[in-house]
N, CA, C and O of each residue as an XYZ file, in Angstrom:
756
protein
N      91.042    101.265    116.739
C      91.624    100.343    115.764
C      91.940    101.053    114.452
O      93.037    100.905    113.914
N      90.978    101.831    113.930
C      91.196    102.534    112.669
C      92.359    103.512    112.783
O      93.153    103.650    111.853
N      92.459    104.200    113.940
C      93.557    105.137    114.124
C      94.889    104.400    114.163
O      95.881    104.890    113.623
N      94.924    103.230    114.794
C      96.155    102.449    114.858
C      96.612    102.023    113.465
O      97.799    102.113    113.149
N      95.679    101.558    112.631
C      96.080    101.128    111.290
C      96.411    102.321    110.396
O      97.219    102.204    109.475
N      95.795    103.457    110.666
C      96.165    104.662    109.906
C      97.587    105.074    110.267
O      98.373    105.437    109.392
N      97.911    105.018    111.534
C      99.280    105.336    111.957
C     100.263    104.288    111.418
O     101.374    104.627    111.011
N      99.854    103.032    111.419
C     100.709    101.983    110.867
C     100.947    102.168    109.379
O     102.047    101.919    108.885
N      99.922    102.602    108.664
C     100.060    102.873    107.234
C     100.969    104.074    107.004
O     101.832    104.040    106.126
N     100.780    105.142    107.791
C     101.644    106.323    107.674
C     103.095    105.953    107.987
O     104.021    106.444    107.342
N     103.280    105.090    108.973
C     104.624    104.632    109.329
C     105.277    103.922    108.142
O     106.452    104.144    107.850
N     104.512    103.069    107.462
C     105.022    102.370    106.273
C     105.426    103.379    105.201
O     106.456    103.211    104.548
N     104.629    104.413    105.021
C     104.948    105.426    104.006
C     106.231    106.177    104.360
O     107.034    106.486    103.479
N     106.425    106.470    105.647
C     107.692    107.082    106.063
C     108.853    106.123    105.790
O     109.916    106.531    105.322
N     108.628    104.844    106.092
C     109.691    103.852    105.859
C     110.095    103.812    104.393
O     111.280    103.693    104.080
N     109.132    103.910    103.499
C     109.450    103.884    102.071
C     110.369    105.034    101.671
O     111.123    104.919    100.705
N     110.309    106.142    102.409
C     111.205    107.259    102.137
C     112.671    106.912    102.296
O     113.536    107.566    101.713
N     112.954    105.891    103.077
C     114.336    105.435    103.257
C     114.933    105.009    101.916
O     116.140    105.130    101.708
N     114.098    104.513    101.013
C     114.600    104.037     99.720
C     115.251    105.157     98.905
O     116.027    104.884     97.989
N     114.941    106.407     99.230
C     115.588    107.529     98.553
C     117.038    107.669     99.009
O     117.849    108.305     98.335
N     117.363    107.067    100.166
C     118.712    107.171    100.731
C     119.557    105.916    100.504
O     120.771    105.941    100.704
N     118.923    104.824    100.089
C     119.632    103.546     99.910
C     120.155    103.454     98.486
O     119.382    103.431     97.528
N     121.480    103.401     98.356
C     122.087    103.277     97.030
C     122.017    101.851     96.528
O     122.016    100.903     97.313
N     121.958    101.707     95.229
C     122.053    100.390     94.598
C     123.529    100.001     94.634
O     124.330    100.485     93.834
N     123.871     99.136     95.557
C     125.267     98.867     95.901
C     126.052     98.098     94.852
O     127.281     98.180     94.836
N     125.401     97.367     93.992
C     126.125     96.617     92.976
C     126.974     97.496     92.077
O     128.007     97.067     91.564
N     126.523     98.739     91.890
C     127.275     99.652     91.016
C     128.595    100.078     91.644
O     129.474    100.567     90.935
N     128.759     99.909     92.949
C     130.028    100.264     93.583
C     131.174     99.444     92.998
O     132.314     99.909     92.968
N     130.882     98.229     92.532
C     131.930     97.375     91.957
C     132.482     97.955     90.659
O     133.553     97.548     90.209
N     131.771     98.892     90.058
C     132.248     99.543     88.836
C     133.104    100.760     89.151
O     133.696    101.359     88.254
N     133.168    101.125     90.428
C     133.878    102.331     90.831
C     132.967    103.530     90.987
O     133.430    104.617     91.335
N     131.695    103.356     90.741
C     130.724    104.437     90.868
C     130.418    104.628     92.358
O     129.798    103.776     92.995
N     130.865    105.761     92.895
C     130.682    106.021     94.325
C     129.316    106.606     94.660
O     128.913    106.601     95.823
N     128.602    107.106     93.662
C     127.285    107.712     93.905
C     126.256    107.159     92.910
O     125.729    107.899     92.080
N     125.980    105.867     93.001
C     125.006    105.287     92.073
C     123.585    105.710     92.429
O     123.339    106.326     93.467
N     122.671    105.366     91.551
C     121.262    105.656     91.762
C     120.773    105.055     93.077
O     121.347    104.095     93.590
N     119.710    105.635     93.608
C     119.079    105.079     94.806
C     118.077    104.001     94.401
O     117.710    103.886     93.232
N     117.645    103.224     95.372
C     116.617    102.213     95.114
C     115.329    102.893     94.655
O     114.633    102.369     93.785
N     115.002    104.053     95.227
C     113.791    104.772     94.818
C     113.884    105.219     93.367
O     112.909    105.114     92.624
N     115.048    105.717     92.954
C     115.221    106.132     91.561
C     115.074    104.934     90.624
O     114.424    105.019     89.582
N     115.682    103.836     91.010
C     115.561    102.600     90.233
C     114.096    102.175     90.140
O     113.605    101.866     89.054
N     113.406    102.159     91.266
C     112.019    101.687     91.283
C     111.096    102.562     90.449
O     110.170    102.054     89.816
N     111.334    103.869     90.439
C     110.517    104.745     89.605
C     110.621    104.332     88.140
O     109.604    104.152     87.470
N     111.855    104.181     87.641
C     111.996    103.854     86.229
C     111.553    102.424     85.947
O     111.064    102.153     84.850
N     111.703    101.499     86.895
C     111.172    100.149     86.709
C     109.665    100.220     86.485
O     109.131     99.532     85.614
N     108.975    101.054     87.271
C     107.532    101.210     87.110
C     107.158    101.751     85.747
O     106.222    101.258     85.118
N     107.880    102.759     85.284
C     107.598    103.328     83.961
C     107.900    102.320     82.862
O     107.111    102.163     81.931
N     109.024    101.644     82.960
C     109.370    100.620     81.969
C     108.341     99.501     82.002
O     107.919     99.007     80.956
N     107.939     99.103     83.197
C     106.938     98.048     83.321
C     105.639     98.406     82.637
O     105.053     97.576     81.943
N     105.180     99.630     82.823
C     103.937    100.060     82.180
C     104.088    100.045     80.659
O     103.187     99.599     79.948
N     105.211    100.525     80.168
C     105.463    100.530     78.715
C     105.513     99.103     78.177
O     104.874     98.792     77.173
N     106.271     98.238     78.846
C     106.350     96.836     78.409
C     104.982     96.171     78.430
O     104.641     95.413     77.522
N     104.197     96.456     79.466
C     102.861     95.865     79.558
C     102.008     96.283     78.366
O     101.294     95.460     77.793
N     102.080     97.549     77.995
C     101.333     98.022     76.825
C     101.775     97.287     75.566
O     100.949     96.912     74.733
N     103.073     97.084     75.435
C     103.610     96.390     74.256
C     103.251     94.909     74.248
O     103.050     94.319     73.187
N     103.172     94.312     75.436
C     102.924     92.878     75.563
C     101.448     92.527     75.729
O     101.092     91.349     75.755
N     100.588     93.534     75.842
C      99.164     93.271     76.036
C      98.812     92.824     77.442
O      97.807     92.142     77.646
N      99.631     93.202     78.411
C      99.367     92.878     79.823
C      98.694     94.079     80.478
O      98.579     95.142     79.868
N      98.259     93.910     81.700
C      97.604     94.970     82.460
C      98.676     95.943     82.957
O      99.410     95.642     83.898
N      98.759     97.104     82.320
C      99.809     98.082     82.633
C      99.718     98.588     84.066
O     100.744     98.803     84.711
N      98.508     98.781     84.569
C      98.353     99.260     85.949
C      98.869     98.226     86.939
O      99.554     98.568     87.903
N      98.545     96.977     86.702
C      98.994     95.914     87.598
C     100.513     95.785     87.553
O     101.158     95.643     88.592
N     101.079     95.834     86.360
C     102.531     95.728     86.226
C     103.209     96.881     86.965
O     104.183     96.668     87.687
N     102.700     98.093     86.788
C     103.299     99.248     87.475
C     103.233     99.061     88.988
O     104.180     99.410     89.694
N     102.135     98.519     89.492
C     102.003     98.267     90.928
C     103.040     97.245     91.400
O     103.689     97.447     92.426
N     103.194     96.165     90.662
C     104.188     95.152     91.035
C     105.589     95.756     91.043
O     106.386     95.491     91.943
N     105.874     96.562     90.041
C     107.189     97.209     89.953
C     107.423     98.160     91.116
O     108.522     98.221     91.667
N     106.389     98.898     91.484
C     106.506     99.887     92.544
C     106.926     99.246     93.870
O     107.704     99.833     94.622
N     106.420     98.058     94.157
C     106.699     97.414     95.441
C     107.779     96.327     95.365
O     108.025     95.656     96.367
N     108.426     96.132     94.224
C     109.342     95.000     94.071
C     110.599     95.085     94.934
O     111.172     94.047     95.264
N     111.042     96.273     95.309
C     112.259     96.411     96.118
C     112.028     97.135     97.445
O     112.988     97.580     98.074
N     110.785     97.261     97.876
C     110.518     98.006     99.110
C     111.146     97.355    100.333
O     111.371     98.025    101.341
N     111.425     96.087    100.261
C     112.030     95.366    101.390
C     113.427     95.888    101.715
O     113.945     95.650    102.806
N     114.027     96.588    100.779
C     115.400     97.051    100.967
C     115.519     98.161    101.997
O     116.631     98.582    102.317
N     114.386     98.652    102.530
C     114.468     99.560    103.675
C     115.016     98.807    104.879
O     115.614     99.403    105.775
N     114.811     97.507    104.894
C     115.240     96.693    106.043
C     116.449     95.814    105.741
O     117.231     95.504    106.639
N     116.603     95.417    104.501
C     117.712     94.524    104.167
C     118.846     95.250    103.456
O     119.927     94.685    103.289
N     118.627     96.463    103.044
C     119.469     97.244    102.139
C     119.515     96.534    100.785
O     118.858     95.512    100.589
N     120.279     97.074     99.878
C     120.424     96.479     98.557
C     121.610     95.524     98.604
O     122.764     95.946     98.526
N     121.322     94.256     98.729
C     122.390     93.254     98.777
C     122.826     92.969     97.343
O     122.031     92.465     96.549
N     124.086     93.285     96.994
C     124.513     93.045     95.611
C     124.515     91.547     95.292
O     124.576     90.704     96.187
N     124.447     91.248     94.023
C     124.360     89.868     93.573
C     125.446     89.000     94.216
O     125.158     87.897     94.680
N     126.666     89.478     94.246
C     127.762     88.692     94.815
C     127.544     88.441     96.313
O     127.954     87.401     96.831
N     126.904     89.385     97.009
C     126.654     89.243     98.434
C     125.617     88.199     98.775
O     125.616     87.652     99.878
N     124.726     87.918     97.827
C     123.657     86.948     98.087
C     124.213     85.542     98.337
O     123.540     84.695     98.925
N     125.421     85.312     97.892
C     126.056     84.020     98.151
C     126.384     83.853     99.630
O     126.425     82.732    100.138
N     126.617     84.968    100.320
C     127.075     84.927    101.702
C     126.038     85.352    102.725
O     126.137     85.005    103.901
N     125.043     86.103    102.276
C     124.023     86.633    103.179
C     122.681     86.013    102.826
O     122.234     86.095    101.682
N     122.052     85.406    103.788
C     120.737     84.799    103.571
C     119.674     85.680    104.218
O     119.498     85.661    105.437
N     118.976     86.440    103.407
C     117.893     87.290    103.913
C     116.594     86.493    103.881
O     116.467     85.519    103.139
N     115.642     86.915    104.686
C     114.318     86.307    104.634
C     113.704     86.560    103.256
O     114.090     87.512    102.577
N     112.768     85.733    102.842
C     112.087     85.995    101.566
C     111.407     87.366    101.593
O     110.964     87.831    102.643
N     111.334     87.997    100.435
C     110.741     89.330    100.349
C     109.324     89.381    100.919
O     108.926     90.388    101.505
N     108.563     88.299    100.749
C     107.204     88.276    101.283
C     107.210     88.412    102.807
O     106.335     89.069    103.371
N     108.186     87.798    103.474
C     108.277     87.868    104.938
C     108.678     89.265    105.391
O     108.142     89.780    106.372
N     109.613     89.874    104.684
C     110.024     91.240    105.025
C     108.843     92.183    104.836
O     108.579     93.031    105.688
N     108.142     92.038    103.736
C     106.970     92.872    103.462
C     105.931     92.708    104.570
O     105.359     93.695    105.033
N     105.687     91.488    104.989
C     104.703     91.241    106.051
C     105.072     92.015    107.318
O     104.197     92.572    107.981
N     106.355     92.053    107.652
C     106.790     92.829    108.817
C     106.597     94.328    108.589
O     106.173     95.052    109.490
N     106.910     94.781    107.383
C     106.790     96.208    107.083
C     105.356     96.715    107.232
O     105.137     97.835    107.694
N     104.401     95.910    106.851
C     103.007     96.365    106.799
C     102.134     95.738    107.880
O     100.907     95.811    107.807
N     102.756     95.127    108.875
C     102.003     94.427    109.927
C     100.984     95.312    110.621
O      99.932     94.824    111.036
N     101.265     96.587    110.755
C     100.363     97.496    111.466
C      99.581     98.411    110.534
O      98.908     99.337    110.988
N      99.668     98.157    109.249
C      98.978     99.009    108.274
C      97.497     98.643    108.180
O      97.050     97.634    108.726
N      96.774     99.465    107.496
C      95.346     99.230    107.247
C      95.194     97.857    106.587
O      96.020     97.491    105.750
N      94.162     97.093    106.940
C      93.991     95.742    106.373
C      94.011     95.702    104.839
O      94.581     94.780    104.256
N      93.403     96.680    104.188
C      93.408     96.656    102.722
C      94.805     96.933    102.169
O      95.151     96.447    101.093
N      95.599     97.701    102.888
C      96.989     97.944    102.482
C      97.792     96.662    102.663
O      98.559     96.273    101.782
N      97.611     96.003    103.814
C      98.314     94.730    104.033
C      97.985     93.745    102.924
O      98.875     93.101    102.369
N      96.702     93.631    102.606
C      96.272     92.680    101.573
C      96.829     93.049    100.202
O      97.362     92.193     99.497
N      96.709     94.312     99.825
C      97.132     94.737     98.491
C      98.627     94.666     98.275
O      99.084     94.171     97.246
N      99.397     95.158     99.239
C     100.855     95.141     99.099
C     101.373     93.707     99.156
O     102.238     93.329     98.366
N     100.853     92.913    100.077
C     101.278     91.507    100.169
C     101.006     90.764     98.868
O     101.852     90.008     98.391
N      99.833     90.978     98.301
C      99.470     90.302     97.049
C     100.390     90.728     95.914
O     100.798     89.900     95.100
N     100.717     92.013     95.856
C     101.597     92.502     94.787
C     102.987     91.894     94.905
O     103.559     91.451     93.908
N     103.533     91.870     96.114
C     104.871     91.304     96.314
C     104.872     89.807     96.033
O     105.791     89.300     95.389
N     103.859     89.096     96.506
C     103.786     87.652     96.274
C     103.677     87.333     94.786
O     104.318     86.399     94.303
N     102.877     88.098     94.064
C     102.730     87.869     92.625
C     104.044     88.124     91.901
O     104.440     87.344     91.034
N     104.722     89.215     92.254
C     106.011     89.529     91.633
C     107.010     88.414     91.906
O     107.677     87.934     90.989
N     107.113     88.005     93.161
C     108.095     86.982     93.537
C     107.811     85.636     92.871
O     108.744     84.930     92.489
N     106.542     85.274     92.729
C     106.192     83.998     92.092
C     106.518     84.021     90.604
O     106.910     83.000     90.037
N     106.360     85.167     89.978
C     106.720     85.316     88.567
C     105.892     84.476     87.609
O     106.362     84.148     86.520
N     104.673     84.121     87.988
C     103.878     83.201     87.172
C     102.868     83.886     86.260
O     102.524     83.332     85.217
N     102.384     85.063     86.615
C     101.384     85.740     85.782
C     102.090     86.511     84.669
O     103.273     86.832     84.789
N     101.372     86.806     83.592
C     101.991     87.645     82.548
C     102.475     88.980     83.120
O     103.526     89.487     82.724
N     101.703     89.544     84.051
C     102.091     90.826     84.642
C     103.380     90.694     85.456
O     104.233     91.581     85.406
N     103.527     89.621     86.188
C     104.747     89.408     86.972
C     105.944     89.201     86.060
O     107.030     89.709     86.339
N     105.761     88.466     84.982
C     106.874     88.262     84.043
C     107.299     89.589     83.414
O     108.491     89.850     83.257
N     106.333     90.415     83.057
C     106.653     91.723     82.487
C     107.342     92.599     83.537
O     108.315     93.286     83.227
N     106.848     92.578     84.768
C     107.455     93.378     85.846
C     108.899     92.948     86.103
O     109.772     93.789     86.315
N     109.144     91.657     86.085
C     110.504     91.162     86.306
C     111.417     91.573     85.149
O     112.582     91.912     85.357
N     110.878     91.539     83.936
C     111.657     92.026     82.787
C     111.927     93.522     82.914
O     113.006     93.991     82.550
N     110.963     94.266     83.423
C     111.156     95.709     83.604
C     112.326     95.971     84.553
O     113.121     96.882     84.320
N     112.433     95.186     85.609
C     113.537     95.330     86.560
C     114.874     95.093     85.864
O     115.818     95.861     86.048
N     114.953     94.048     85.081
C     116.209     93.724     84.379
C     116.504     94.733     83.275
O     117.659     95.101     83.063
N     115.468     95.180     82.573
C     115.671     96.158     81.509
C     116.124     97.495     82.091
O     116.951     98.182     81.490
N     115.593     97.868     83.250
C     116.043     99.113     83.885
C     117.519     99.012     84.245
O     118.269     99.972     84.066
N     117.937     97.866     84.747
C     119.349     97.663     85.079
C     120.212     97.805     83.826
O     121.267     98.438     83.863
N     119.767     97.225     82.735
C     120.508     97.324     81.482
C     120.591     98.769     81.011
O     121.661     99.229     80.612
N     119.483     99.485     81.051
C     119.472    100.880     80.608
C     120.369    101.729     81.513
O     121.103    102.593     81.033
N     120.304    101.479     82.821
C     121.182    102.209     83.740
C     122.638    101.896     83.430
O     123.486    102.787     83.476
N     122.934    100.651     83.118
C     124.302    100.264     82.769
C     124.768    100.992     81.513
O     125.916    101.432     81.443
N     123.901    101.120     80.533
C     124.260    101.857     79.310
C     124.592    103.312     79.659
O     125.544    103.883     79.128
N     123.801    103.898     80.551
C     124.086    105.282     80.972
C     125.415    105.364     81.719
O     126.195    106.290     81.496
N     125.673    104.413     82.594
C     126.937    104.414     83.319
C     128.116    104.122     82.374
O     129.205    104.664     82.562
N     127.907    103.289     81.386
C     128.961    103.025     80.395
C     129.335    104.318     79.677
O     130.513    104.580     79.435
N     128.341    105.118     79.341
C     128.573    106.412     78.682
C     129.421    107.332     79.568
O     130.155    108.184     79.069
N     129.309    107.149     80.888
C     130.074    107.957     81.836
C     131.471    107.379     82.105
O     132.250    107.952     82.867
N     131.778    106.241     81.472
C     133.114    105.677     81.575
C     133.265    104.494     82.516
O     134.382    104.024     82.733
N     132.185    104.007     83.071
C     132.270    102.855     83.975
C     132.230    101.562     83.170
O     131.574    101.487     82.131
N     132.940    100.540     83.660
C     132.950     99.221     83.023
C     131.755     98.433     83.545
O     131.744     98.002     84.698
N     130.762     98.250     82.703
C     129.488     97.671     83.138
C     129.047     96.469     82.289
O     127.914     96.006     82.421
N     129.915     95.971     81.436
C     129.507     94.895     80.528
C     128.909     93.683     81.241
O     127.949     93.104     80.734
N     129.440     93.275     82.401
C     128.807     92.137     83.094
C     127.338     92.403     83.457
O     126.523     91.482     83.402
N     126.988     93.633     83.824
C     125.605     93.983     84.152
C     124.735     93.945     82.896
O     123.590     93.495     82.929
N     125.294     94.420     81.804
C     124.555     94.378     80.534
C     124.302     92.931     80.131
O     123.181     92.560     79.785
N     125.353     92.118     80.180
C     125.230     90.716     79.769
C     124.221     89.950     80.628
O     123.377     89.226     80.100
N     124.309     90.108     81.946
C     123.396     89.348     82.806
C     121.960     89.850     82.671
O     121.023     89.053     82.701
N     121.782     91.142     82.525
C     120.432     91.684     82.341
C     119.832     91.200     81.030
O     118.680     90.767     80.993
N     120.594     91.269     79.976
C     120.119     90.838     78.662
C     119.739     89.359     78.681
O     118.715     88.971     78.118
N     120.557     88.541     79.322
C     120.286     87.100     79.387
C     119.041     86.779     80.214
O     118.444     85.716     80.035
N     118.641     87.672     81.109
C     117.491     87.430     81.983
C     116.149     87.788     81.358
O     115.105     87.365     81.856
N     116.159     88.549     80.291
C     114.908     89.007     79.686
C     114.153     87.850     79.043
O     114.752     86.971     78.423
N     112.828     87.861     79.199
C     112.019     86.766     78.658
C     110.985     87.211     77.627
O     110.629     86.430     76.745
N     110.498     88.437     77.717
C     109.436     88.860     76.797
C     110.035     89.425     75.511
O     111.102     90.038     75.533
N     109.345     89.215     74.392
C     109.851     89.757     73.118
C     110.040     91.274     73.158
O     111.018     91.790     72.618
N     109.124     91.978     73.784
C     109.229     93.442     73.823
C     110.444     93.897     74.621
O     111.127     94.837     74.217
N     110.723     93.252     75.737
C     111.889     93.623     76.545
C     113.179     93.360     75.777
O     114.109     94.165     75.820
N     113.231     92.244     75.085
C     114.430     91.921     74.300
C     114.648     92.942     73.185
O     115.777     93.364     72.933
N     113.570     93.332     72.524
C     113.657     94.311     71.439
C     114.089     95.674     71.977
O     114.952     96.328     71.391
N     113.496     96.099     73.083
C     113.878     97.381     73.673
C     115.330     97.361     74.147
O     116.039     98.359     74.019
N     115.770     96.241     74.687
C     117.162     96.128     75.135
C     118.116     96.289     73.960
O     119.108     97.011     74.056
N     117.823     95.627     72.868
C     118.685     95.740     71.678
C     118.740     97.178     71.185
O     119.804     97.664     70.800
N     117.607     97.857     71.194
C     117.597     99.273     70.795
C     118.433    100.110     71.756
O     119.228    100.945     71.325
N     118.254     99.889     73.055
C     118.996    100.662     74.052
C     120.503    100.460     73.917
O     121.285    101.370     74.192
N     120.898     99.282     73.500
C     122.324     98.980     73.370
C     122.953     99.609     72.126
O     124.177     99.670     72.013
N     122.133    100.067     71.210
C     122.669    100.592     69.947
C     122.477    102.097     69.785
O     122.626    102.629     68.685
N     122.150    102.776     70.866
C     121.944    104.219     70.769
C     122.532    104.912     71.984
O     122.639    104.311     73.053
N     122.917    106.181     71.827
C     123.410    106.913     72.995
C     122.251    107.268     73.926
O     121.130    107.482     73.466
N     122.516    107.331     75.231
C     121.452    107.640     76.190
C     120.733    108.965     75.936
O     119.571    109.115     76.313
N     121.399    109.916     75.309
C     120.770    111.214     75.063
C     120.148    111.320     73.669
O     119.877    112.420     73.187
N     119.925    110.182     73.033
C     119.305    110.168     71.705
C     117.956    110.901     71.719
O     117.576    111.521     70.725
N     117.249    110.832     72.822
C     115.941    111.457     72.906
C     115.997    112.948     72.613
O     115.032    113.512     72.097
N     117.119    113.598     72.935
C     117.261    115.032     72.669
C     117.301    115.311     71.173
O     116.806    116.340     70.714
N     117.885    114.405     70.426
C     117.990    114.576     68.973
C     116.671    114.363     68.286
O     116.466    114.827     67.165
N     115.762    113.656     68.956
C     114.456    113.342     68.375
C     113.406    114.394     68.682
O     112.257    114.257     68.260
N     113.773    115.437     69.405
C     112.802    116.459     69.792
C     112.352    117.249     68.572
O     113.143    117.565     67.684
N     111.081    117.553     68.553
C     110.557    118.382     67.480
C     110.786    119.843     67.822
O     110.744    120.227     68.990
N     111.033    120.666     66.789
C     111.272    122.095     67.048
C     110.050    122.806     67.560
O     110.099    124.008     67.822
């Protein structure tokens, strides 16, 4: 039994590697043929989530965990762009996650399921911060793509309108008023 769940857990970890190959398809509508992958997006969502949690007084570790698993279902559903959701009805993320981890170690099944369910419910302070991190990452990515010449204002507008926490709103306003490479100018000699 233990060997079976260890293999099931390893299988899940291999599956997560698919996210490095899955592009965030919504950016194709801007003409961007090589947008970020879901894995790249999820990494920065996790970092943004931890930062927002620190600013909001939420549990940064919990927020980072929720962010880490928020899009793992896309190994099976791919990244369905917002416009596609009108035409394609996917199972709820909790159901996809349950299938992904069905053969994993019991503590992995419990932990990952709980993280996805909490994120999807959006009721805890940590879930609200994690959801804002997802939207703020989209906005920041849009600012970077705008700098590269892509028309991304609809992504900026919808992301900005979705933010709920004061810290996310403040960070978004800052991101919108500075060039993406501002960090280079702030380096100490």
